[in-house]
Structure formats: C-alpha cells, structure tokens
LUMDO-818198 format. One record per residue: x, y, z of N, C-alpha, C, O in turn; residue number from 1. Coordinates in Angstrom, 3 decimals. Layout:
X, Y, Z, X, Y, Z, X, Y, Z, X, Y, Z, NUM
...
END
This chain:
-0.085, -7.265, -12.506, -0.639, -6.082, -11.750, -1.570, -7.891, -10.777, -1.684, -9.001, -11.297, 1
-1.958, -7.528, -9.569, -2.692, -8.246, -8.797, -3.995, -8.737, -8.804, -4.361, -7.810, -8.081, 2
-4.744, -9.198, -8.929, -6.438, -9.574, -9.236, -7.040, -9.459, -7.850, -7.106, -10.272, -6.928, 3
-7.514, -8.043, -7.993, -8.654, -8.088, -6.122, -10.460, -8.438, -7.017, -10.765, -8.771, -8.162, 4
-11.199, -8.161, -5.862, -12.495, -8.926, -6.038, -13.092, -7.486, -5.932, -12.565, -6.460, -6.362, 5
-14.807, -7.645, -4.999, -15.345, -6.814, -5.041, -16.079, -6.654, -3.496, -16.806, -7.566, -3.102, 6
-15.862, -5.534, -2.713, -16.720, -5.987, -1.369, -17.499, -4.342, -1.301, -16.977, -3.299, -1.695, 7
-18.905, -4.497, -0.671, -19.329, -2.968, -0.507, -19.523, -2.519, 1.455, -18.879, -3.288, 2.169, 8
-19.975, -1.886, 1.887, -19.861, -1.931, 2.992, -21.994, -2.201, 3.168, -22.728, -2.298, 2.185, 9
-22.421, -2.249, 4.455, -23.584, -3.036, 4.370, -24.098, -2.366, 5.550, -23.347, -1.891, 6.402, 10
-26.196, -2.286, 5.661, -26.622, -1.832, 6.768, -27.916, -2.370, 7.078, -28.971, -2.580, 6.479, 11
-27.460, -2.511, 8.203, -29.209, -3.300, 8.804, -30.562, -2.920, 8.079, -31.145, -1.838, 8.147, 12
-30.926, -4.032, 7.381, -32.685, -3.968, 6.520, -33.097, -4.980, 7.136, -32.431, -5.946, 7.507, 13
-34.583, -4.723, 7.305, -35.612, -5.441, 8.164, -36.770, -6.140, 6.719, -37.914, -5.694, 6.800, 14
-36.594, -6.851, 5.851, -37.644, -6.984, 5.545, -39.139, -8.403, 5.341, -39.147, -9.630, 5.443, 15
-39.859, -7.689, 5.124, -40.907, -8.893, 5.629, -40.637, -10.416, 5.392, -39.849, -10.633, 4.472, 16
-40.961, -11.135, 5.816, -41.407, -12.698, 5.744, -42.301, -13.447, 5.955, -43.235, -13.101, 6.679, 17
-42.241, -14.840, 5.298, -43.683, -15.434, 5.567, -44.081, -16.073, 6.783, -45.241, -16.359, 7.081, 18
-42.445, -16.404, 7.875, -43.252, -16.030, 9.341, -42.320, -14.646, 10.485, -41.450, -14.690, 11.355, 19
-42.973, -13.778, 9.954, -42.942, -12.509, 10.450, -41.568, -11.738, 9.651, -41.076, -12.102, 8.583, 20
-41.112, -10.548, 10.530, -40.169, -10.241, 9.892, -38.916, -10.518, 10.056, -38.566, -10.868, 11.183, 21
-37.860, -10.428, 8.915, -36.556, -10.894, 9.340, -35.070, -10.048, 8.327, -35.025, -9.622, 7.173, 22
-34.065, -10.106, 9.403, -33.506, -8.910, 9.721, -32.291, -9.919, 8.994, -31.849, -11.044, 9.226, 23
-31.924, -8.434, 7.602, -30.710, -8.704, 7.100, -29.896, -7.906, 6.947, -29.860, -7.270, 8.001, 24
-29.000, -7.418, 6.092, -27.949, -6.464, 5.624, -28.656, -6.065, 3.970, -29.245, -6.865, 3.243, 25
-28.443, -4.927, 3.747, -28.064, -4.366, 2.088, -27.151, -3.648, 1.662, -26.868, -2.526, 2.082, 26
-26.438, -4.451, 0.495, -25.193, -3.618, 0.186, -25.773, -2.011, -0.098, -26.800, -1.539, -0.587, 27
-24.115, -1.288, 0.684, -24.196, 0.358, 0.008, -23.472, 0.510, 0.081, -22.688, -0.193, 0.718, 28
-23.139, 1.716, -0.614, -21.691, 2.373, -0.992, -20.883, 2.273, -1.573, -20.863, 1.148, -2.071, 29
-20.091, 2.854, -1.849, -19.246, 2.311, -3.028, -18.047, 0.907, -3.425, -17.681, 0.114, -2.558, 30
-17.819, 0.876, -4.140, -17.339, -0.575, -4.725, -15.611, -0.613, -3.796, -14.925, 0.402, -3.683, 31
-15.368, -1.421, -3.465, -14.176, -1.569, -2.424, -13.532, -2.819, -3.172, -14.057, -3.806, -3.687, 32
-11.957, -2.345, -3.020, -11.098, -3.646, -3.795, -10.943, -4.503, -2.598, -10.395, -3.972, -1.632, 33
-11.567, -6.501, -2.421, -11.002, -7.372, -0.585, -10.241, -8.335, -1.963, -10.359, -8.467, -3.181, 34
-9.486, -8.812, -0.909, -9.010, -9.820, -1.627, -9.472, -10.748, -2.518, -10.578, -11.218, -2.252, 35
-8.627, -11.347, -4.035, -9.704, -12.443, -4.816, -10.391, -13.450, -4.362, -10.094, -13.807, -3.222, 36
-11.224, -14.024, -4.901, -11.592, -15.002, -4.028, -12.055, -15.326, -3.073, -11.380, -16.186, -2.507, 37
-13.474, -14.876, -2.265, -13.595, -14.154, -1.091, -15.299, -14.981, -1.676, -15.893, -15.202, -2.731, 38
-15.528, -15.245, 0.161, -16.969, -16.254, -0.491, -17.836, -14.879, -0.696, -17.640, -13.764, -0.212, 39
-18.710, -15.274, -1.446, -20.343, -14.281, -1.649, -20.162, -13.785, 0.171, -19.785, -14.583, 1.030, 40
-20.531, -12.298, 0.459, -20.854, -11.941, 0.984, -19.738, -12.347, 2.990, -20.062, -12.490, 4.169, 41
-18.956, -12.349, 2.493, -17.721, -13.233, 3.610, -17.818, -11.560, 4.138, -18.175, -10.663, 3.374, 42
-17.499, -11.370, 5.330, -16.380, -9.669, 5.401, -14.748, -10.035, 5.324, -13.945, -10.657, 6.021, 43
-14.734, -9.522, 4.465, -13.222, -9.186, 4.222, -12.776, -7.737, 4.628, -13.427, -6.773, 5.031, 44
-11.840, -7.865, 4.455, -10.999, -6.080, 4.820, -10.274, -6.176, 4.086, -9.418, -7.021, 3.825, 45
-10.847, -4.468, 3.316, -10.713, -4.023, 1.382, -9.286, -3.147, 1.461, -8.360, -3.261, 2.263, 46
-9.418, -2.426, 0.573, -6.963, -2.410, 0.866, -7.275, -0.642, 0.956, -6.483, 0.186, 0.505, 47
-8.857, -0.216, 1.772, -8.741, 0.767, 2.010, -8.943, 0.623, 4.443, -9.393, 1.273, 5.386, 48
-8.283, -0.571, 4.175, -9.318, -1.324, 5.662, -10.506, -0.827, 6.304, -10.742, -0.633, 7.496, 49
-11.195, -0.663, 5.288, -12.472, -1.648, 5.994, -12.728, -2.371, 5.837, -12.226, -3.070, 4.957, 50
-14.044, -2.861, 6.843, -14.348, -3.916, 6.589, -15.875, -4.223, 5.503, -16.944, -3.621, 5.605, 51
-15.707, -4.773, 5.006, -16.688, -4.962, 3.607, -16.929, -6.850, 3.387, -16.155, -7.805, 3.453, 52
-18.405, -6.707, 3.108, -18.944, -7.720, 2.884, -18.714, -8.277, 1.013, -19.616, -7.958, 0.239, 53
-17.546, -9.043, 0.484, -17.318, -9.567, -0.300, -18.601, -9.917, -1.222, -19.379, -10.863, -1.096, 54
-18.599, -8.846, -2.221, -19.180, -9.917, -3.545, -18.688, -10.838, -4.436, -18.264, -10.403, -5.507, 55
-18.644, -12.308, -4.170, -18.138, -12.804, -5.448, -18.294, -13.107, -6.155, -19.346, -13.719, -6.342, 56
-17.190, -12.893, -7.337, -17.586, -13.245, -8.786, -17.099, -12.019, -9.751, -16.664, -12.080, -10.901, 57
-17.330, -10.800, -8.846, -16.781, -9.332, -9.635, -15.169, -9.175, -9.571, -14.648, -9.664, -8.569, 58
-14.659, -8.803, -10.136, -13.456, -8.320, -10.165, -13.576, -6.606, -10.013, -14.244, -5.719, -10.544, 59
-12.514, -6.699, -8.958, -12.315, -5.154, -8.717, -11.836, -4.740, -10.123, -10.984, -5.322, -10.794, 60
-12.879, -3.079, -10.615, -11.665, -2.430, -12.047, -12.009, -1.396, -11.369, -13.143, -1.110, -10.983, 61
-10.616, -0.572, -11.150, -10.274, 0.828, -10.442, -11.054, 1.469, -11.376, -12.160, 1.619, -10.857, 62
-11.045, 1.853, -12.317, -11.616, 2.627, -13.478, -13.443, 2.904, -13.765, -14.002, 3.830, -14.354, 63
-14.207, 1.277, -12.848, -15.438, 1.606, -12.792, -15.781, 3.014, -12.027, -15.087, 3.846, -11.442, 64
-17.298, 2.878, -12.331, -18.341, 4.025, -11.620, -17.842, 3.792, -10.026, -17.044, 2.955, -9.604, 65
-18.504, 4.704, -9.374, -19.076, 4.251, -8.092, -17.550, 3.821, -7.441, -17.685, 4.388, -6.356, 66
-16.231, 3.218, -7.376, -15.496, 2.825, -7.057, -14.991, 3.790, -5.204, -15.655, 4.679, -4.670, 67
-14.123, 3.387, -4.859, -13.590, 3.809, -3.849, -12.679, 4.763, -4.255, -12.348, 4.331, -5.359, 68
-12.088, 5.740, -4.079, -10.417, 6.450, -4.398, -9.761, 5.744, -3.847, -8.835, 5.323, -4.539, 69
-9.809, 5.232, -2.449, -8.513, 4.810, -2.105, -8.433, 3.576, -2.623, -7.480, 3.274, -3.341, 70
-9.524, 2.609, -2.299, -8.862, 1.871, -3.127, -8.376, 1.089, -4.646, -7.622, 0.126, -4.789, 71
-9.274, 2.071, -5.918, -8.355, 2.530, -6.828, -7.165, 2.766, -6.845, -6.305, 2.130, -7.454, 72
-6.993, 3.926, -6.016, -5.098, 4.406, -5.809, -4.211, 2.836, -5.999, -3.390, 2.474, -6.842, 73
-4.834, 2.113, -4.748, -4.114, 1.451, -4.066, -4.086, 0.087, -4.613, -3.068, -0.597, -4.506, 74
-5.888, -0.650, -5.599, -5.243, -1.638, -6.973, -4.284, -1.271, -7.974, -3.415, -2.123, -8.164, 75
-4.190, 0.103, -8.881, -3.210, 0.355, -9.334, -1.467, -0.201, -9.133, -0.576, 0.301, -9.819, 76
END
C-alpha cells in the first residue's frame, strides 16, 4: 500500500502583529491525502483533486476522524 501525507484546506485570516495586521492562512476542513514528503504548508493536490496545504510529518490515516471520504476510499 502506498503511503500518503496529510493536507487541509485553508482560509485567509488576519492576525494582529507587532507592526500592524498580518495576513495568513488557517487550516480548515477535513483531512486530505496528499503525496508523502510534501513540505509543510506546500500547496499539493489531494487524492480527491482538491488543492490543499500539506501538513508535514503527518501520515494520512483513512480510518481517522475528520478525513475526506473520497481521499480515504482512494487511499485504501
């Protein structure tokens, strides 16, 4: 079985910084399966063909909580 990493969709956020507001991204939504070894927060295409940010170091678990059902099926 092939190994996959995890990724999540993101939403823009604004957070206060020392020199004014800073723009950023917040991880949201279900966990997606992405190619293993993607760098942290690198944009990657998931198994369900959504572009999501990779979360480095986390292996995708098809049986885990909050996983994308399409990614879970394709990762089995």
